[in-house]
Biopython code that builds the backbone (N, CA, C, O; Angstrom):
import numpy as np
from Bio.PDB.StructureBuilder import StructureBuilder

atoms = [
    (1, "MET", "N", (-60.504, -41.671, 16.213)),
    (1, "MET", "CA", (-60.457, -40.372, 16.837)),
    (1, "MET", "C", (-58.975, -39.902, 16.887)),
    (1, "MET", "O", (-58.094, -40.601, 17.386)),
    (2, "PRO", "N", (-58.746, -38.643, 16.326)),
    (2, "PRO", "CA", (-57.409, -38.225, 16.295)),
    (2, "PRO", "C", (-56.834, -37.935, 17.640)),
    (2, "PRO", "O", (-57.566, -37.595, 18.569)),
    (3, "GLY", "N", (-55.520, -38.062, 17.773)),
    (3, "GLY", "CA", (-54.871, -37.777, 19.100)),
    (3, "GLY", "C", (-54.797, -36.287, 19.324)),
    (3, "GLY", "O", (-55.127, -35.485, 18.451)),
    (4, "ILE", "N", (-54.379, -35.957, 20.451)),
    (4, "ILE", "CA", (-54.310, -34.515, 20.838)),
    (4, "ILE", "C", (-53.330, -33.727, 19.957)),
    (4, "ILE", "O", (-53.573, -32.572, 19.607)),
    (5, "VAL", "N", (-52.240, -34.373, 19.619)),
    (5, "VAL", "CA", (-51.222, -33.653, 18.778)),
    (5, "VAL", "C", (-51.833, -33.362, 17.447)),
    (5, "VAL", "O", (-51.657, -32.260, 16.928)),
    (6, "GLU", "N", (-52.554, -34.308, 16.856)),
    (6, "GLU", "CA", (-53.182, -34.066, 15.569)),
    (6, "GLU", "C", (-54.229, -33.011, 15.632)),
    (6, "GLU", "O", (-54.371, -32.224, 14.696)),
    (7, "ARG", "N", (-54.982, -32.967, 16.725)),
    (7, "ARG", "CA", (-55.998, -31.902, 16.894)),
    (7, "ARG", "C", (-55.337, -30.540, 17.017)),
    (7, "ARG", "O", (-55.858, -29.560, 16.486)),
    (8, "ILE", "N", (-54.199, -30.452, 17.705)),
    (8, "ILE", "CA", (-53.492, -29.226, 17.830)),
    (8, "ILE", "C", (-52.961, -28.738, 16.462)),
    (8, "ILE", "O", (-53.067, -27.559, 16.122)),
    (9, "LYS", "N", (-52.391, -29.680, 15.695)),
    (9, "LYS", "CA", (-51.902, -29.393, 14.376)),
    (9, "LYS", "C", (-53.000, -28.869, 13.486)),
    (9, "LYS", "O", (-52.824, -27.884, 12.770)),
    (10, "ARG", "N", (-54.130, -29.533, 13.537)),
    (10, "ARG", "CA", (-55.294, -29.106, 12.697)),
    (10, "ARG", "C", (-55.743, -27.697, 13.099)),
    (10, "ARG", "O", (-56.039, -26.876, 12.231)),
    (11, "PHE", "N", (-55.796, -27.411, 14.399)),
    (11, "PHE", "CA", (-56.180, -26.080, 14.895)),
    (11, "PHE", "C", (-55.168, -25.049, 14.397)),
    (11, "PHE", "O", (-55.554, -23.985, 13.915)),
    (12, "ALA", "N", (-53.898, -25.354, 14.510)),
    (12, "ALA", "CA", (-52.824, -24.405, 14.165)),
    (12, "ALA", "C", (-52.931, -24.041, 12.681)),
    (12, "ALA", "O", (-52.643, -22.906, 12.301)),
    (13, "ARG", "N", (-53.332, -24.970, 11.865)),
    (13, "ARG", "CA", (-53.471, -24.707, 10.352)),
    (13, "ARG", "C", (-54.749, -23.970, 10.043)),
    (13, "ARG", "O", (-54.856, -23.403, 8.956)),
    (14, "SER", "N", (-55.701, -23.942, 10.905)),
    (14, "SER", "CA", (-57.006, -23.337, 10.586)),
    (14, "SER", "C", (-56.872, -21.775, 10.652)),
    (14, "SER", "O", (-55.917, -21.279, 11.249)),
    (15, "PRO", "N", (-57.769, -21.039, 10.076)),
    (15, "PRO", "CA", (-57.740, -19.578, 10.139)),
    (15, "PRO", "C", (-57.789, -19.117, 11.573)),
    (15, "PRO", "O", (-57.090, -18.172, 11.939)),
    (16, "GLN", "N", (-58.592, -19.753, 12.391)),
    (16, "GLN", "CA", (-58.716, -19.354, 13.836)),
    (16, "GLN", "C", (-57.363, -19.567, 14.514)),
    (16, "GLN", "O", (-56.922, -18.725, 15.297)),
    (17, "GLY", "N", (-56.721, -20.658, 14.225)),
    (17, "GLY", "CA", (-55.424, -20.949, 14.806)),
    (17, "GLY", "C", (-54.352, -20.018, 14.360)),
    (17, "GLY", "O", (-53.465, -19.656, 15.134)),
    (18, "GLN", "N", (-54.424, -19.610, 13.076)),
    (18, "GLN", "CA", (-53.492, -18.608, 12.524)),
    (18, "GLN", "C", (-53.637, -17.293, 13.247)),
    (18, "GLN", "O", (-52.644, -16.650, 13.589)),
    (19, "ARG", "N", (-54.880, -16.886, 13.485)),
    (19, "ARG", "CA", (-55.128, -15.601, 14.248)),
    (19, "ARG", "C", (-54.541, -15.689, 15.645)),
    (19, "ARG", "O", (-53.876, -14.769, 16.123)),
    (20, "ALA", "N", (-54.803, -16.817, 16.285)),
    (20, "ALA", "CA", (-54.332, -16.990, 17.663)),
    (20, "ALA", "C", (-52.808, -16.974, 17.734)),
    (20, "ALA", "O", (-52.215, -16.387, 18.640)),
    (21, "THR", "N", (-52.203, -17.619, 16.775)),
    (21, "THR", "CA", (-50.687, -17.671, 16.684)),
    (21, "THR", "C", (-50.170, -16.242, 16.478)),
    (21, "THR", "O", (-49.172, -15.868, 17.095)),
    (22, "GLU", "N", (-50.806, -15.446, 15.643)),
    (22, "GLU", "CA", (-50.319, -14.104, 15.394)),
    (22, "GLU", "C", (-50.529, -13.206, 16.634)),
    (22, "GLU", "O", (-49.702, -12.339, 16.914)),
    (23, "GLN", "N", (-51.624, -13.415, 17.366)),
    (23, "GLN", "CA", (-51.840, -12.670, 18.619)),
    (23, "GLN", "C", (-50.737, -12.957, 19.646)),
    (23, "GLN", "O", (-50.219, -12.053, 20.300)),
    (24, "VAL", "N", (-50.407, -14.216, 19.761)),
    (24, "VAL", "CA", (-49.355, -14.627, 20.657)),
    (24, "VAL", "C", (-48.035, -14.017, 20.271)),
    (24, "VAL", "O", (-47.288, -13.539, 21.124)),
    (25, "ARG", "N", (-47.743, -14.032, 18.975)),
    (25, "ARG", "CA", (-46.473, -13.471, 18.499)),
    (25, "ARG", "C", (-46.381, -11.947, 18.835)),
    (25, "ARG", "O", (-45.345, -11.438, 19.261)),
    (26, "ARG", "N", (-47.503, -11.276, 18.620)),
    (26, "ARG", "CA", (-47.506, -9.783, 18.938)),
    (26, "ARG", "C", (-47.347, -9.571, 20.405)),
    (26, "ARG", "O", (-46.593, -8.686, 20.809)),
    (27, "ALA", "N", (-48.020, -10.339, 21.235)),
    (27, "ALA", "CA", (-47.903, -10.219, 22.699)),
    (27, "ALA", "C", (-46.485, -10.565, 23.162)),
    (27, "ALA", "O", (-45.979, -9.930, 24.087)),
    (28, "ALA", "N", (-45.855, -11.523, 22.565)),
    (28, "ALA", "CA", (-44.525, -11.895, 22.995)),
    (28, "ALA", "C", (-43.501, -10.820, 22.580)),
    (28, "ALA", "O", (-42.450, -10.709, 23.211)),
    (29, "ALA", "N", (-43.776, -10.057, 21.572)),
    (29, "ALA", "CA", (-42.808, -9.039, 21.113)),
    (29, "ALA", "C", (-42.957, -7.762, 21.967)),
    (29, "ALA", "O", (-42.062, -6.916, 21.971)),
    (30, "ASP", "N", (-44.052, -7.626, 22.667)),
    (30, "ASP", "CA", (-44.262, -6.425, 23.558)),
    (30, "ASP", "C", (-43.486, -6.610, 24.839)),
    (30, "ASP", "O", (-43.705, -7.588, 25.555)),
    (31, "PRO", "N", (-42.544, -5.655, 25.161)),
    (31, "PRO", "CA", (-41.746, -5.792, 26.368)),
    (31, "PRO", "C", (-42.578, -5.860, 27.629)),
    (31, "PRO", "O", (-42.205, -6.573, 28.560)),
    (32, "ARG", "N", (-43.712, -5.134, 27.699)),
    (32, "ARG", "CA", (-44.529, -5.166, 28.957)),
    (32, "ARG", "C", (-45.128, -6.545, 29.127)),
    (32, "ARG", "O", (-45.107, -7.101, 30.225)),
    (33, "ARG", "N", (-45.667, -7.110, 28.040)),
    (33, "ARG", "CA", (-46.275, -8.434, 28.101)),
    (33, "ARG", "C", (-45.228, -9.493, 28.441)),
    (33, "ARG", "O", (-45.494, -10.412, 29.217)),
    (34, "ARG", "N", (-44.014, -9.356, 27.844)),
    (34, "ARG", "CA", (-42.937, -10.284, 28.111)),
    (34, "ARG", "C", (-42.586, -10.269, 29.603)),
    (34, "ARG", "O", (-42.415, -11.329, 30.205)),
    (35, "ALA", "N", (-42.480, -9.096, 30.194)),
    (35, "ALA", "CA", (-42.163, -8.959, 31.660)),
    (35, "ALA", "C", (-43.335, -9.574, 32.458)),
    (35, "ALA", "O", (-43.101, -10.231, 33.473)),
    (36, "GLN", "N", (-44.550, -9.376, 32.028)),
    (36, "GLN", "CA", (-45.700, -9.889, 32.757)),
    (36, "GLN", "C", (-45.642, -11.433, 32.783)),
    (36, "GLN", "O", (-45.869, -12.081, 33.805)),
    (37, "ALA", "N", (-45.327, -11.969, 31.607)),
    (37, "ALA", "CA", (-45.202, -13.427, 31.472)),
    (37, "ALA", "C", (-44.081, -13.986, 32.336)),
    (37, "ALA", "O", (-44.229, -15.045, 32.945)),
    (38, "GLN", "N", (-42.984, -13.288, 32.386)),
    (38, "GLN", "CA", (-41.842, -13.734, 33.204)),
    (38, "GLN", "C", (-42.208, -13.723, 34.695)),
    (38, "GLN", "O", (-41.835, -14.636, 35.431)),
    (39, "ARG", "N", (-42.924, -12.713, 35.130)),
    (39, "ARG", "CA", (-43.366, -12.647, 36.551)),
    (39, "ARG", "C", (-44.282, -13.798, 36.872)),
    (39, "ARG", "O", (-44.148, -14.421, 37.926)),
    (40, "LEU", "N", (-45.213, -14.095, 35.986)),
    (40, "LEU", "CA", (-46.159, -15.195, 36.188)),
    (40, "LEU", "C", (-45.419, -16.516, 36.250)),
    (40, "LEU", "O", (-45.687, -17.314, 37.148)),
    (41, "LEU", "N", (-44.497, -16.783, 35.332)),
    (41, "LEU", "CA", (-43.755, -17.993, 35.342)),
    (41, "LEU", "C", (-42.879, -18.124, 36.604)),
    (41, "LEU", "O", (-42.706, -19.219, 37.139)),
    (42, "SER", "N", (-42.342, -17.007, 37.058)),
    (42, "SER", "CA", (-41.538, -16.987, 38.253)),
    (42, "SER", "C", (-42.392, -17.411, 39.467)),
    (42, "SER", "O", (-41.950, -18.207, 40.296)),
    (43, "LYS", "N", (-43.599, -16.876, 39.554)),
    (43, "LYS", "CA", (-44.530, -17.184, 40.619)),
    (43, "LYS", "C", (-44.873, -18.661, 40.614)),
    (43, "LYS", "O", (-44.909, -19.302, 41.665)),
    (44, "LEU", "N", (-45.125, -19.199, 39.428)),
    (44, "LEU", "CA", (-45.482, -20.591, 39.298)),
    (44, "LEU", "C", (-44.308, -21.474, 39.726)),
    (44, "LEU", "O", (-44.510, -22.478, 40.408)),
    (45, "ARG", "N", (-43.092, -21.112, 39.336)),
    (45, "ARG", "CA", (-41.943, -21.931, 39.682)),
    (45, "ARG", "C", (-41.676, -21.908, 41.166)),
    (45, "ARG", "O", (-41.304, -22.933, 41.737)),
    (46, "ASP", "N", (-41.854, -20.760, 41.815)),
    (46, "ASP", "CA", (-41.638, -20.599, 43.217)),
    (46, "ASP", "C", (-42.627, -21.430, 44.084)),
    (46, "ASP", "O", (-42.310, -21.820, 45.208)),
    (47, "ARG", "N", (-43.797, -21.678, 43.539)),
    (47, "ARG", "CA", (-44.832, -22.433, 44.273)),
    (47, "ARG", "C", (-44.549, -23.918, 44.332)),
    (47, "ARG", "O", (-45.058, -24.604, 45.218)),
    (48, "ARG", "N", (-43.735, -24.443, 43.393)),
    (48, "ARG", "CA", (-43.507, -25.854, 43.332)),
    (48, "ARG", "C", (-42.686, -26.335, 44.508)),
    (48, "ARG", "O", (-41.757, -25.642, 44.922)),
    (49, "PRO", "N", (-43.001, -27.529, 45.078)),
    (49, "PRO", "CA", (-42.281, -28.053, 46.220)),
    (49, "PRO", "C", (-40.936, -28.592, 45.807)),
    (49, "PRO", "O", (-40.182, -29.079, 46.649)),
]
sb = StructureBuilder()
sb.init_structure("model")
sb.init_model(0)
sb.init_chain("A")
sb.init_seg("    ")
for serial, (resi, resn, name, xyz) in enumerate(atoms, 1):
    if name == "N":
        sb.init_residue(resn, " ", resi, " ")
    sb.init_atom(name, np.array(xyz, "f"), 0.0, 1.0, " ", f" {name:<3s}", serial, name[0])
structure = sb.get_structure()
Protein backbone atom coordinates (compact mmCIF):
# COMPACT_ATOMS: atom_id res chain seq x y z
CA MET A 1 0.00 0.00 0.00
CA PRO A 2 1.55 3.31 -1.05
CA GLY A 3 2.31 5.87 1.61
CA ILE A 4 0.49 9.16 1.86
CA VAL A 5 3.25 11.09 0.08
CA GLU A 6 3.10 8.71 -2.88
CA ARG A 7 -0.69 9.04 -3.03
CA ILE A 8 -0.40 12.84 -3.02
CA LYS A 9 2.22 12.72 -5.78
CA ARG A 10 0.02 10.44 -7.86
CA PHE A 11 -2.98 12.75 -7.39
CA ALA A 12 -0.90 15.83 -8.29
CA ARG A 13 0.11 14.21 -11.59
CA SER A 14 -3.44 13.19 -12.49
CA PRO A 15 -5.70 15.41 -14.63
CA GLN A 16 -7.92 16.03 -11.61
CA GLY A 17 -4.90 17.06 -9.55
CA GLN A 18 -3.70 19.36 -12.32
CA ARG A 19 -7.09 21.10 -12.34
CA ALA A 20 -7.04 21.48 -8.56
CA THR A 21 -3.52 22.90 -8.68
CA GLU A 22 -4.53 25.45 -11.32
CA GLN A 23 -7.58 26.50 -9.27
CA VAL A 24 -5.40 27.06 -6.22
CA ARG A 25 -2.90 29.09 -8.26
CA ARG A 26 -5.66 31.31 -9.61
CA ALA A 27 -7.17 31.81 -6.16
CA ALA A 28 -3.75 32.65 -4.69
CA ALA A 29 -3.19 35.29 -7.37
CA ASP A 30 -6.48 37.05 -6.53
CA PRO A 31 -5.85 39.82 -3.95
CA ARG A 32 -9.27 39.33 -2.30
CA ARG A 33 -8.72 35.60 -1.88
CA ARG A 34 -5.19 36.20 -0.60
CA ALA A 35 -6.53 38.61 2.06
CA GLN A 36 -9.26 36.13 2.98
CA ALA A 37 -6.67 33.37 3.46
CA GLN A 38 -4.48 35.67 5.57
CA ARG A 39 -7.42 36.48 7.85
CA LEU A 40 -8.24 32.79 8.25
CA LEU A 41 -4.64 31.89 9.07
CA SER A 42 -4.46 34.76 11.54
CA LYS A 43 -7.57 33.50 13.31
CA LEU A 44 -6.16 29.98 13.50
CA ARG A 45 -2.85 31.22 14.90
CA ASP A 46 -4.58 33.34 17.54
CA ARG A 47 -6.57 30.34 18.81
CA ARG A 48 -3.47 28.30 19.63
CA PRO A 49 -2.47 28.19 23.31
